[in-house]
N, CA and C atoms as a LAMMPS dump frame, in Angstrom:
ITEM: TIMESTEP
0
ITEM: NUMBER OF ATOMS
360
ITEM: BOX BOUNDS ff ff ff
-5.0000000000000000e+02 5.0000000000000000e+02
-5.0000000000000000e+02 5.0000000000000000e+02
-5.0000000000000000e+02 5.0000000000000000e+02
ITEM: ATOMS id mol type element x y z
1 1 1 N 0.852 -1.176 0
2 1 2 C 0 0 0
3 1 3 C 0.892 1.23 0
4 2 1 N 0.571 2.181 -0.875
5 2 2 C 1.386 3.394 -0.937
6 2 3 C 0.785 4.498 -0.053
7 3 1 N 1.482 5.624 -0.025
8 3 2 C 1.12 6.744 0.839
9 3 3 C -0.305 7.226 0.58
10 4 1 N -0.636 7.463 -0.678
11 4 2 C -1.952 7.997 -1.023
12 4 3 C -3.066 6.995 -0.71
13 5 1 N -2.865 5.734 -1.026
14 5 2 C -3.867 4.713 -0.734
15 5 3 C -4.112 4.596 0.766
16 6 1 N -3.055 4.713 1.531
17 6 2 C -3.175 4.63 2.978
18 6 3 C -4.032 5.759 3.531
19 7 1 N -3.761 6.962 3.074
20 7 2 C -4.531 8.121 3.539
21 7 3 C -5.995 7.964 3.163
22 8 1 N -6.246 7.584 1.904
23 8 2 C -7.624 7.408 1.447
24 8 3 C -8.352 6.353 2.271
25 9 1 N -7.698 5.227 2.505
26 9 2 C -8.347 4.147 3.248
27 9 3 C -8.614 4.548 4.695
28 10 1 N -7.653 5.195 5.334
29 10 2 C -7.837 5.586 6.738
30 10 3 C -8.898 6.669 6.89
31 11 1 N -8.961 7.607 5.959
32 11 2 C -9.983 8.649 6.057
33 11 3 C -11.36 8.123 5.666
34 12 1 N -11.401 7.168 4.732
35 12 2 C -12.68 6.568 4.353
36 12 3 C -13.229 5.731 5.51
37 13 1 N -12.343 5.078 6.237
38 13 2 C -12.727 4.298 7.412
39 13 3 C -12.586 5.142 8.67
40 14 1 N -13.075 6.366 8.621
41 14 2 C -12.9 7.369 9.658
42 14 3 C -13.115 6.833 11.065
43 15 1 N -14.221 6.147 11.264
44 15 2 C -14.528 5.638 12.603
45 15 3 C -14.819 4.139 12.561
46 16 1 N -14.124 3.428 11.679
47 16 2 C -14.291 1.982 11.575
48 16 3 C -13.263 1.307 12.471
49 17 1 N -13.731 0.707 13.539
50 17 2 C -12.844 0.067 14.502
51 17 3 C -12.807 -1.449 14.321
52 18 1 N -13.332 -1.917 13.19
53 18 2 C -13.356 -3.348 12.905
54 18 3 C -12.414 -3.638 11.749
55 19 1 N -11.93 -4.855 11.678
56 19 2 C -11.055 -5.251 10.59
57 19 3 C -9.593 -5.12 10.96
58 20 1 N -8.755 -5.149 9.925
59 20 2 C -7.309 -5.154 10.129
60 20 3 C -6.65 -4.129 9.22
61 21 1 N -5.482 -3.646 9.624
62 21 2 C -4.708 -2.692 8.834
63 21 3 C -3.253 -3.143 8.788
64 22 1 N -2.658 -3.067 7.617
65 22 2 C -1.256 -3.461 7.475
66 22 3 C -0.345 -2.428 8.124
67 23 1 N 0.902 -2.813 8.289
68 23 2 C 1.896 -1.885 8.843
69 23 3 C 2.024 -0.651 7.969
70 24 1 N 2.122 -0.859 6.651
71 24 2 C 2.314 0.292 5.76
72 24 3 C 1.12 1.233 5.81
73 25 1 N -0.083 0.684 5.862
74 25 2 C -1.274 1.53 5.953
75 25 3 C -1.209 2.405 7.204
76 26 1 N -0.901 1.802 8.326
77 26 2 C -0.868 2.542 9.587
78 26 3 C 0.245 3.586 9.609
79 27 1 N 1.463 3.179 9.263
80 27 2 C 2.594 4.096 9.401
81 27 3 C 2.593 5.205 8.349
82 28 1 N 2.055 4.934 7.145
83 28 2 C 1.898 6.022 6.178
84 28 3 C 0.871 7.037 6.691
85 29 1 N -0.174 6.552 7.345
86 29 2 C -1.165 7.477 7.896
87 29 3 C -0.587 8.279 9.053
88 30 1 N 0.246 7.664 9.875
89 30 2 C 0.924 8.401 10.948
90 30 3 C 1.811 9.5 10.354
91 31 1 N 2.541 9.169 9.291
92 31 2 C 3.371 10.169 8.607
93 31 3 C 2.51 11.316 8.087
94 32 1 N 1.369 11.005 7.49
95 32 2 C 0.453 12.033 7.002
96 32 3 C 0 12.944 8.143
97 33 1 N -0.352 12.355 9.283
98 33 2 C -0.801 13.149 10.439
99 33 3 C 0.314 14.073 10.943
100 34 1 N 1.541 13.583 10.947
101 34 2 C 2.682 14.406 11.364
102 34 3 C 2.883 15.567 10.39
103 35 1 N 2.789 15.28 9.09
104 35 2 C 2.96 16.339 8.084
105 35 3 C 1.852 17.382 8.183
106 36 1 N 0.622 16.935 8.424
107 36 2 C -0.493 17.88 8.609
108 36 3 C -0.234 18.746 9.83
109 37 1 N 0.241 18.159 10.896
110 37 2 C 0.516 18.902 12.12
111 37 3 C 1.611 19.951 11.902
112 38 1 N 2.67 19.562 11.225
113 38 2 C 3.753 20.513 10.934
114 38 3 C 3.233 21.651 10.059
115 39 1 N 2.454 21.297 9.04
116 39 2 C 1.905 22.317 8.147
117 39 3 C 0.99 23.299 8.855
118 40 1 N 0.136 22.789 9.747
119 40 2 C -0.776 23.688 10.449
120 40 3 C -0.047 24.556 11.468
121 41 1 N 1.002 24.036 12.069
122 41 2 C 1.799 24.859 12.995
123 41 3 C 2.461 26.001 12.224
124 42 1 N 3.019 25.701 11.068
125 42 2 C 3.66 26.742 10.244
126 42 3 C 2.627 27.786 9.829
127 43 1 N 1.452 27.33 9.378
128 43 2 C 0.404 28.284 8.997
129 43 3 C -0.051 29.133 10.181
130 44 1 N -0.173 28.524 11.344
131 44 2 C -0.538 29.287 12.539
132 44 3 C 0.496 30.367 12.845
133 45 1 N 1.757 30.013 12.731
134 45 2 C 2.814 30.997 12.998
135 45 3 C 2.787 32.128 11.983
136 46 1 N 2.512 31.81 10.722
137 46 2 C 2.49 32.834 9.682
138 46 3 C 1.235 33.702 9.751
139 47 1 N 0.089 33.077 9.955
140 47 2 C -1.173 33.821 9.902
141 47 3 C -1.523 34.533 11.202
142 48 1 N -1.198 33.917 12.313
143 48 2 C -1.63 34.469 13.59
144 48 3 C -0.488 35.045 14.407
145 49 1 N 0.706 34.982 13.874
146 49 2 C 1.884 35.549 14.522
147 49 3 C 1.93 35.182 16.005
148 50 1 N 1.722 33.91 16.252
149 50 2 C 1.705 33.45 17.639
150 50 3 C 3.011 32.765 17.978
151 51 1 N 3.314 32.756 19.234
152 51 2 C 4.539 32.095 19.688
153 51 3 C 4.193 30.763 20.347
154 52 1 N 3.211 30.074 19.795
155 52 2 C 2.829 28.785 20.336
156 52 3 C 1.711 28.843 21.35
157 53 1 N 1.206 30.044 21.642
158 53 2 C 0.155 30.147 22.64
159 53 3 C -1.232 30.027 22.017
160 54 1 N -1.355 30.353 20.743
161 54 2 C -2.646 30.319 20.075
162 54 3 C -2.459 29.646 18.726
163 55 1 N -3.002 28.464 18.569
164 55 2 C -2.817 27.731 17.322
165 55 3 C -4.13 27.092 16.875
166 56 1 N -5.046 27.894 16.337
167 56 2 C -6.369 27.359 15.981
168 56 3 C -6.326 26.336 14.849
169 57 1 N -5.51 26.554 13.845
170 57 2 C -5.457 25.611 12.73
171 57 3 C -4.893 24.263 13.162
172 58 1 N -3.87 24.285 13.977
173 58 2 C -3.299 23.035 14.467
174 58 3 C -4.298 22.302 15.364
175 59 1 N -5.007 23.039 16.189
176 59 2 C -6.015 22.419 17.048
177 59 3 C -7.096 21.745 16.217
178 60 1 N -7.565 22.423 15.182
179 60 2 C -8.588 21.859 14.297
180 60 3 C -8.045 20.624 13.581
181 61 1 N -6.815 20.711 13.09
182 61 2 C -6.209 19.568 12.396
183 61 3 C -6.045 18.357 13.29
184 62 1 N -5.563 18.592 14.508
185 62 2 C -5.363 17.485 15.448
186 62 3 C -6.705 16.851 15.819
187 63 1 N -7.7 17.665 16.091
188 63 2 C -9.015 17.131 16.455
189 63 3 C -9.669 16.393 15.292
190 64 1 N -9.488 16.894 14.071
191 64 2 C -10.075 16.242 12.898
192 64 3 C -9.459 14.878 12.634
193 65 1 N -8.182 14.711 12.97
194 65 2 C -7.49 13.451 12.7
195 65 3 C -7.418 12.525 13.912
196 66 1 N -7.972 12.933 15.034
197 66 2 C -7.876 12.133 16.247
198 66 3 C -8.602 10.787 16.126
199 67 1 N -9.852 10.812 15.718
200 67 2 C -10.61 9.56 15.604
201 67 3 C -10.023 8.649 14.526
202 68 1 N -9.66 9.172 13.34
203 68 2 C -9.02 8.276 12.367
204 68 3 C -7.714 7.666 12.873
205 69 1 N -6.937 8.41 13.665
206 69 2 C -5.7 7.859 14.225
207 69 3 C -6.005 6.723 15.194
208 70 1 N -6.999 6.913 16.032
209 70 2 C -7.365 5.88 16.997
210 70 3 C -7.904 4.645 16.277
211 71 1 N -8.756 4.858 15.269
212 71 2 C -9.323 3.708 14.561
213 71 3 C -8.266 2.972 13.748
214 72 1 N -7.322 3.695 13.146
215 72 2 C -6.242 3.047 12.39
216 72 3 C -5.361 2.221 13.334
217 73 1 N -5.063 2.753 14.503
218 73 2 C -4.261 2.01 15.478
219 73 3 C -5.031 0.784 15.978
220 74 1 N -6.335 0.923 16.141
221 74 2 C -7.157 -0.205 16.566
222 74 3 C -7.094 -1.315 15.515
223 75 1 N -7.27 -0.959 14.245
224 75 2 C -7.192 -1.959 13.172
225 75 3 C -5.788 -2.549 13.068
226 76 1 N -4.765 -1.724 13.324
227 76 2 C -3.385 -2.234 13.287
228 76 3 C -3.16 -3.256 14.398
229 77 1 N -3.669 -2.983 15.586
230 77 2 C -3.549 -3.935 16.688
231 77 3 C -4.333 -5.213 16.388
232 78 1 N -5.488 -5.069 15.739
233 78 2 C -6.247 -6.246 15.34
234 78 3 C -5.428 -7.113 14.388
235 79 1 N -4.606 -6.492 13.57
236 79 2 C -3.826 -7.219 12.573
237 79 3 C -2.836 -8.19 13.217
238 80 1 N -2.413 -7.907 14.429
239 80 2 C -1.477 -8.82 15.102
240 80 3 C -2.18 -9.618 16.199
241 81 1 N -3.521 -9.543 16.213
242 81 2 C -4.278 -10.364 17.151
243 81 3 C -4.528 -9.733 18.504
244 82 1 N -4.283 -8.437 18.65
245 82 2 C -4.513 -7.741 19.92
246 82 3 C -5.815 -6.94 19.853
247 83 1 N -6.388 -6.661 20.974
248 83 2 C -7.585 -5.837 21.049
249 83 3 C -7.222 -4.369 20.847
250 84 1 N -8.123 -3.634 20.242
251 84 2 C -7.915 -2.2 20.073
252 84 3 C -7.859 -1.455 21.394
253 85 1 N -8.453 -2.04 22.422
254 85 2 C -8.434 -1.43 23.748
255 85 3 C -7.025 -1.377 24.331
256 86 1 N -6.117 -2.136 23.77
257 86 2 C -4.728 -2.123 24.259
258 86 3 C -4.087 -0.742 24.112
259 87 1 N -4.684 0.121 23.301
260 87 2 C -4.165 1.486 23.172
261 87 3 C -4.185 2.225 24.508
262 88 1 N -5.032 1.794 25.403
263 88 2 C -5.093 2.431 26.717
264 88 3 C -3.802 2.235 27.502
265 89 1 N -2.981 1.295 27.082
266 89 2 C -1.696 1.095 27.746
267 89 3 C -0.759 2.287 27.545
268 90 1 N -1.075 3.158 26.567
269 90 2 C -0.27 4.364 26.34
270 90 3 C -0.194 5.239 27.591
271 91 1 N -1.116 5.033 28.511
272 91 2 C -1.158 5.851 29.719
273 91 3 C 0.146 5.736 30.508
274 92 1 N 0.742 4.563 30.482
275 92 2 C 2 4.369 31.211
276 92 3 C 3.171 4.307 30.234
277 93 1 N 4.353 4.609 30.699
278 93 2 C 5.539 4.592 29.835
279 93 3 C 5.824 3.185 29.338
280 94 1 N 5.829 2.226 30.236
281 94 2 C 6.109 0.842 29.853
282 94 3 C 5.033 0.336 28.897
283 95 1 N 3.786 0.639 29.186
284 95 2 C 2.687 0.237 28.311
285 95 3 C 2.8 0.867 26.938
286 96 1 N 3.23 2.125 26.876
287 96 2 C 3.426 2.805 25.601
288 96 3 C 4.495 2.131 24.762
289 97 1 N 5.542 1.666 25.421
290 97 2 C 6.612 0.947 24.712
291 97 3 C 6.078 -0.368 24.157
292 98 1 N 5.274 -1.068 24.956
293 98 2 C 4.688 -2.336 24.508
294 98 3 C 3.789 -2.108 23.292
295 99 1 N 2.934 -1.095 23.352
296 99 2 C 2.036 -0.803 22.234
297 99 3 C 2.844 -0.424 20.991
298 100 1 N 3.894 0.36 21.157
299 100 2 C 4.739 0.73 20.02
300 100 3 C 5.36 -0.511 19.38
301 101 1 N 5.823 -1.443 20.196
302 101 2 C 6.381 -2.685 19.662
303 101 3 C 5.306 -3.453 18.893
304 102 1 N 4.088 -3.506 19.418
305 102 2 C 3.002 -4.181 18.711
306 102 3 C 2.705 -3.492 17.381
307 103 1 N 2.737 -2.157 17.361
308 103 2 C 2.413 -1.426 16.138
309 103 3 C 3.443 -1.638 15.031
310 104 1 N 4.676 -1.954 15.387
311 104 2 C 5.701 -2.194 14.361
312 104 3 C 5.863 -3.685 14.039
313 105 1 N 5.132 -4.544 14.743
314 105 2 C 5.193 -5.98 14.498
315 105 3 C 4.576 -6.304 13.144
316 106 1 N 5.141 -7.296 12.461
317 106 2 C 4.655 -7.694 11.14
318 106 3 C 3.254 -8.302 11.233
319 107 1 N 2.555 -8.248 10.118
320 107 2 C 1.209 -8.788 9.995
321 107 3 C 1.164 -10.271 10.33
322 108 1 N 0.12 -10.684 11.035
323 108 2 C -0.12 -12.095 11.258
324 108 3 C -0.567 -12.687 9.924
325 109 1 N 0.136 -13.688 9.449
326 109 2 C -0.085 -14.212 8.1
327 109 3 C -1.266 -15.164 7.986
328 110 1 N -2.123 -15.197 8.954
329 110 2 C -3.283 -16.077 8.903
330 110 3 C -4.513 -15.314 9.393
331 111 1 N -5.666 -15.861 9.07
332 111 2 C -6.915 -15.271 9.532
333 111 3 C -6.951 -15.314 11.053
334 112 1 N -7.442 -14.24 11.671
335 112 2 C -7.614 -14.244 13.122
336 112 3 C -9.035 -13.814 13.459
337 113 1 N -9.341 -13.62 14.718
338 113 2 C -10.704 -13.297 15.137
339 113 3 C -11.188 -11.951 14.607
340 114 1 N -10.275 -11.139 14.053
341 114 2 C -10.652 -9.824 13.551
342 114 3 C -10.828 -9.786 12.042
343 115 1 N -10.587 -10.913 11.369
344 115 2 C -10.827 -10.98 9.931
345 115 3 C -9.686 -11.626 9.169
346 116 1 N -9.849 -11.659 7.835
347 116 2 C -8.81 -12.266 7
348 116 3 C -7.576 -11.373 6.895
349 117 1 N -6.516 -11.927 6.363
350 117 2 C -5.269 -11.178 6.163
351 117 3 C -5.551 -10.025 5.209
352 118 1 N -5.2 -8.777 5.567
353 118 2 C -5.462 -7.643 4.675
354 118 3 C -4.588 -7.688 3.43
355 119 1 N -5.149 -7.137 2.347
356 119 2 C -4.386 -7.068 1.106
357 119 3 C -3.354 -5.959 1.203
358 120 1 N -2.224 -6.175 0.565
359 120 2 C -1.148 -5.174 0.621
360 120 3 C -1.367 -4.091 -0.384
C-alpha cells in the first residue's frame, strides 16, 4: 500500500474500529498526520503571529485526525491479534513501549478473530 492509498483508506474508514490494517497503511497514515501537524503549525505561525500560545489551525487539524488515528491504530492492533483497547496502555511509559512494539510488528499471516489477512 502506498502513501496515497493509505490516507484514502484511513480517512474513508474514519470511525471503523473493525477489521485489520497493514503496517504500511498505519505508518503512512501516521506520517500524514505528522505532516499535517507541521503544516498547520507553520500556517498558525504565519497567519496568527503566535509564539505557540494560540494555534487554531493546528487544534482543528489534530481534532479532525484524532478519531481516524485511533481507529487506524485499533485496526493495526487487530492485525497482530490484539484488542484495540490495548491502546489504553499508552497511559504508562512501559505500556506505551509495549504498544509501540506491537504497532511495528509484522502482519499475522493467517486469519484471526478480527478478519482475513489484509491485502497489501
